[in-house]
SEKE-807608 format. One line per 10 residues: number of its first residue (from 1); for each residue y negated, z negated, x negated of C-alpha. Coordinates in steps of 0.5 Angstrom, whole numbers, padded with zeros to 4 digits. Last residue first. Example, Ala and Ser with C-alpha at 12.3 -4.5 7.8 and 13.67 -1.06 7.14 Angstrom:
residues 2
2	0002 -0014 -0027 | 0009 -0016 -0025
***
This chain:
residues 391
391	-0375 -0096 0054 | -0373 -0103 0051 | -0366 -0102 0052 | -0362 -0108 0050 | -0355 -0107 0046 | -0348 -0105 0048 | -0343 -0104 0043 | -0338 -0109 0046 | -0344 -0114 0046 | -0350 -0113 0041
381	-0355 -0117 0038 | -0353 -0124 0039 | -0357 -0130 0040 | -0363 -0127 0043 | -0362 -0130 0050 | -0361 -0123 0053 | -0355 -0122 0048 | -0353 -0129 0049 | -0353 -0128 0057 | -0348 -0122 0056
371	-0344 -0125 0051 | -0342 -0131 0056 | -0340 -0125 0061 | -0336 -0122 0056 | -0337 -0114 0057 | -0331 -0110 0059 | -0336 -0105 0062 | -0334 -0105 0069 | -0333 -0113 0068 | -0340 -0114 0066
361	-0343 -0110 0071 | -0339 -0114 0076 | -0341 -0121 0074 | -0348 -0118 0073 | -0348 -0117 0081 | -0352 -0111 0083 | -0356 -0107 0079 | -0356 -0107 0071 | -0358 -0101 0069 | -0354 -0097 0063
351	-0357 -0092 0058 | -0352 -0088 0054 | -0355 -0086 0047 | -0348 -0089 0044 | -0349 -0095 0048 | -0356 -0098 0051 | -0357 -0104 0056 | -0362 -0104 0062 | -0365 -0110 0066 | -0367 -0109 0073
341	-0375 -0110 0074 | -0375 -0114 0081 | -0382 -0112 0085 | -0386 -0118 0086 | -0387 -0122 0092 | -0379 -0123 0093 | -0375 -0121 0099 | -0367 -0123 0099 | -0367 -0127 0105 | -0372 -0131 0102
331	-0374 -0131 0095 | -0378 -0135 0089 | -0379 -0141 0093 | -0386 -0146 0094 | -0390 -0140 0092 | -0394 -0139 0099 | -0390 -0133 0101 | -0383 -0135 0099 | -0385 -0142 0103 | -0387 -0137 0109
321	-0380 -0133 0108 | -0376 -0140 0108 | -0380 -0142 0115 | -0379 -0136 0118 | -0372 -0135 0117 | -0371 -0127 0116 | -0367 -0122 0121 | -0372 -0116 0119 | -0375 -0115 0125 | -0375 -0123 0127
311	-0378 -0124 0120 | -0384 -0119 0121 | -0385 -0121 0128 | -0386 -0128 0126 | -0390 -0126 0120 | -0395 -0123 0125 | -0397 -0116 0124 | -0397 -0110 0118 | -0393 -0114 0113 | -0391 -0109 0108
301	-0384 -0107 0105 | -0383 -0104 0099 | -0376 -0102 0097 | -0374 -0104 0089 | -0369 -0110 0092 | -0372 -0112 0098 | -0380 -0112 0096 | -0386 -0115 0099 | -0393 -0112 0100 | -0398 -0117 0104
291	-0402 -0113 0109 | -0402 -0119 0114 | -0401 -0125 0110 | -0407 -0128 0113 | -0404 -0128 0119 | -0408 -0126 0125 | -0407 -0119 0126 | -0412 -0116 0131 | -0413 -0116 0138 | -0420 -0116 0138
281	-0421 -0123 0141 | -0415 -0126 0137 | -0418 -0123 0131 | -0425 -0125 0132 | -0423 -0132 0134 | -0419 -0133 0128 | -0424 -0130 0123 | -0429 -0135 0127 | -0424 -0141 0126 | -0423 -0139 0118
271	-0431 -0140 0117 | -0432 -0146 0121 | -0426 -0150 0117 | -0420 -0153 0118 | -0418 -0149 0123 | -0416 -0149 0131 | -0415 -0144 0136 | -0413 -0147 0143 | -0407 -0145 0147 | -0403 -0152 0146
261	-0404 -0151 0139 | -0405 -0144 0136 | -0403 -0138 0132 | -0397 -0142 0129 | -0394 -0142 0122 | -0401 -0140 0119 | -0402 -0146 0115 | -0408 -0148 0119 | -0403 -0148 0125 | -0398 -0152 0122
251	-0403 -0157 0120 | -0406 -0158 0127 | -0398 -0158 0129 | -0397 -0164 0124 | -0402 -0168 0128 | -0398 -0168 0134 | -0400 -0166 0141 | -0402 -0169 0148 | -0407 -0165 0152 | -0414 -0167 0155
241	-0417 -0162 0151 | -0423 -0165 0148 | -0421 -0173 0149 | -0414 -0171 0147 | -0416 -0168 0140 | -0420 -0174 0139 | -0414 -0178 0140 | -0410 -0173 0136 | -0415 -0174 0130 | -0421 -0171 0126
231	-0425 -0167 0131 | -0430 -0162 0131 | -0432 -0157 0136 | -0434 -0150 0137 | -0436 -0147 0144 | -0433 -0142 0148 | -0430 -0147 0153 | -0426 -0150 0147 | -0425 -0147 0140 | -0423 -0152 0135
221	-0425 -0155 0128 | -0421 -0160 0124 | -0421 -0165 0119 | -0429 -0166 0120 | -0433 -0167 0114 | -0433 -0174 0111 | -0439 -0179 0113 | -0443 -0183 0107 | -0445 -0189 0109 | -0442 -0193 0103
211	-0439 -0188 0098 | -0444 -0191 0093 | -0440 -0198 0094 | -0443 -0204 0098 | -0436 -0205 0102 | -0433 -0205 0095 | -0430 -0200 0090 | -0425 -0202 0085 | -0427 -0201 0078 | -0427 -0197 0072
201	-0426 -0191 0077 | -0421 -0185 0076 | -0415 -0188 0080 | -0420 -0191 0085 | -0423 -0184 0087 | -0416 -0183 0090 | -0416 -0189 0094 | -0423 -0187 0097 | -0420 -0181 0099 | -0420 -0174 0095
191	-0421 -0167 0098 | -0424 -0170 0104 | -0430 -0165 0104 | -0434 -0171 0104 | -0430 -0175 0099 | -0430 -0169 0094 | -0438 -0168 0094 | -0439 -0176 0094 | -0434 -0176 0088 | -0438 -0170 0084
181	-0445 -0173 0086 | -0443 -0180 0084 | -0440 -0179 0077 | -0446 -0180 0072 | -0450 -0185 0076 | -0444 -0189 0078 | -0441 -0189 0071 | -0447 -0192 0069 | -0447 -0197 0074 | -0440 -0200 0073
171	-0441 -0200 0066 | -0447 -0205 0067 | -0444 -0209 0072 | -0438 -0210 0067 | -0443 -0212 0062 | -0446 -0217 0066 | -0439 -0220 0069 | -0437 -0220 0062 | -0443 -0224 0059 | -0443 -0229 0065
161	-0435 -0230 0063 | -0437 -0231 0056 | -0442 -0236 0058 | -0449 -0235 0053 | -0449 -0241 0048 | -0455 -0245 0049 | -0451 -0252 0048 | -0448 -0250 0042 | -0452 -0255 0037 | -0449 -0254 0030
151	-0443 -0259 0027 | -0437 -0256 0030 | -0440 -0249 0030 | -0438 -0247 0023 | -0432 -0251 0022 | -0429 -0249 0029 | -0430 -0242 0027 | -0427 -0242 0021 | -0421 -0246 0023 | -0420 -0241 0029
141	-0419 -0236 0024 | -0423 -0230 0021 | -0422 -0222 0021 | -0430 -0222 0023 | -0429 -0217 0028 | -0422 -0219 0031 | -0423 -0226 0030 | -0430 -0225 0034 | -0427 -0221 0039 | -0422 -0226 0041
131	-0427 -0232 0041 | -0431 -0228 0046 | -0438 -0226 0045 | -0443 -0230 0048 | -0449 -0229 0044 | -0448 -0236 0041 | -0441 -0234 0038 | -0444 -0227 0035 | -0450 -0231 0032 | -0445 -0236 0029
121	-0440 -0231 0026 | -0446 -0227 0023 | -0449 -0234 0020 | -0442 -0236 0017 | -0442 -0229 0014 | -0448 -0230 0011 | -0447 -0237 0008 | -0440 -0234 0005 | -0433 -0235 0008 | -0426 -0237 0005
111	-0420 -0237 0010 | -0414 -0242 0011 | -0418 -0247 0015 | -0418 -0253 0010 | -0421 -0260 0013 | -0427 -0261 0016 | -0431 -0267 0012 | -0432 -0262 0006 | -0434 -0255 0006 | -0429 -0250 0007
101	-0425 -0246 0001 | -0424 -0251 -0004 | -0420 -0248 -0010 | -0426 -0249 -0015 | -0429 -0246 -0021 | -0431 -0239 -0017 | -0437 -0243 -0014 | -0438 -0241 -0006 | -0435 -0248 -0004 | -0439 -0252 -0009
91	-0445 -0249 -0007 | -0443 -0250 0001 | -0442 -0257 0000 | -0436 -0261 -0002 | -0439 -0267 -0005 | -0443 -0270 0001 | -0437 -0268 0006 | -0432 -0271 0002 | -0436 -0277 0002 | -0437 -0277 0009
81	-0429 -0276 0010 | -0428 -0282 0006 | -0433 -0286 0010 | -0429 -0284 0016 | -0422 -0285 0013 | -0424 -0293 0013 | -0425 -0298 0007 | -0426 -0293 0002 | -0424 -0292 -0006 | -0428 -0287 -0010
71	-0426 -0281 -0015 | -0419 -0282 -0016 | -0416 -0277 -0021 | -0411 -0272 -0020 | -0407 -0267 -0025 | -0404 -0260 -0023 | -0400 -0257 -0029 | -0394 -0260 -0027 | -0394 -0257 -0020 | -0393 -0250 -0022
61	-0398 -0245 -0024 | -0396 -0239 -0019 | -0394 -0244 -0013 | -0399 -0249 -0014 | -0404 -0244 -0015 | -0402 -0241 -0008 | -0403 -0248 -0005 | -0410 -0249 -0008 | -0412 -0242 -0005 | -0410 -0244 0002
51	-0406 -0238 0005 | -0401 -0243 0008 | -0394 -0242 0010 | -0391 -0248 0006 | -0384 -0248 0003 | -0386 -0246 -0004 | -0392 -0252 -0004 | -0387 -0257 -0001 | -0382 -0255 -0006 | -0387 -0256 -0012
41	-0388 -0263 -0010 | -0393 -0268 -0006 | -0397 -0262 -0003 | -0401 -0264 0003 | -0407 -0260 0001 | -0408 -0264 -0005 | -0405 -0267 -0011 | -0400 -0273 -0007 | -0395 -0275 -0012 | -0394 -0282 -0008
31	-0396 -0286 -0013 | -0401 -0290 -0009 | -0396 -0291 -0004 | -0399 -0294 0003 | -0403 -0287 0003 | -0410 -0284 0005 | -0413 -0278 0002 | -0419 -0275 0001 | -0421 -0268 -0002 | -0424 -0264 -0008
21	-0420 -0259 -0012 | -0421 -0256 -0019 | -0421 -0250 -0023 | -0419 -0250 -0031 | -0414 -0245 -0030 | -0408 -0247 -0033 | -0410 -0255 -0033 | -0411 -0255 -0026 | -0415 -0261 -0024 | -0415 -0265 -0018
11	-0421 -0269 -0016 | -0420 -0275 -0011 | -0423 -0279 -0005 | -0420 -0285 -0003 | -0416 -0289 0002 | -0411 -0294 0000 | -0407 -0299 0005 | -0407 -0294 0011 | -0412 -0295 0017 | -0408 -0298 0023
1	-0408 -0293 0029
***
């Protein structure tokens, strides 16, 4: 690229404040109106988004209050830059009498920093801190970082990628040390899989993770040939018993939906298996719900034998009844686990208990259905003379 006709350093004085600005400029028109930082008119300064002190001063005091004095002419831009670097040193930048915010030879960066701040930024840069983290920590810009690092030896800088890997490994090791005992226990008991544990870890588990070599407890235990054996799958079940089945049958047996699988007693723990064996040998009820009291209206019923027998005697769907017992549903065939408390209303010292359908109760007492529900929701105090009885 060909050099322009005029290359020089200059000093611009603001008559309103007495502060000055030094820079270099190259042009083919010595009277182009240039006063510094690219400004050739007030319109340019007003249109600029730069946060430079000099441009903000032009906007505030007006273009006409800045006068330029040429200091020296040069043959090349390189010579002009070297001269600016000599004139605009750190002492010049730190002086409040000047508008320059960066040392000469590098161009403006939009941010002014002290020597102490420069050293802190350079130290973090050399320690491997990423540029993004440096900008956030020191509230600085690319231009400032480039100015600080471009004229120094950075060959011994720690690679940010290596630092990231080192920090990640340290984080991983610390997490393992603090949490491994709990997760090993959960993994061994099969309450959590590797996929479950991964959701709580700050890293993905690898082949050499802390679970390597840890054996999980068996999924099921079976009573076979007067011995207790363990197995984890349908294939292992077939090897022990010679029978084909489905994995769902094991779960149904453990949930008391069936007593045995292919005639074999199965449970998820040795303790539960021993209880089942004892119950079957001594002809005791094997259901864990034996003795449970359920209610049909206000009438209590006790489950004295197996669930199958109870449901058959009371014409209740076995699956729905089991769902009610384990809390999946609130009722089954009219049966509930908790005795139903009937609501009561009072009118003229006469207590009316809500039994049966609410619709019929309201119709007999000329109470609008919407008013009845508003009464219990607290939106009304009375409905056709009736109020809530809390006795």
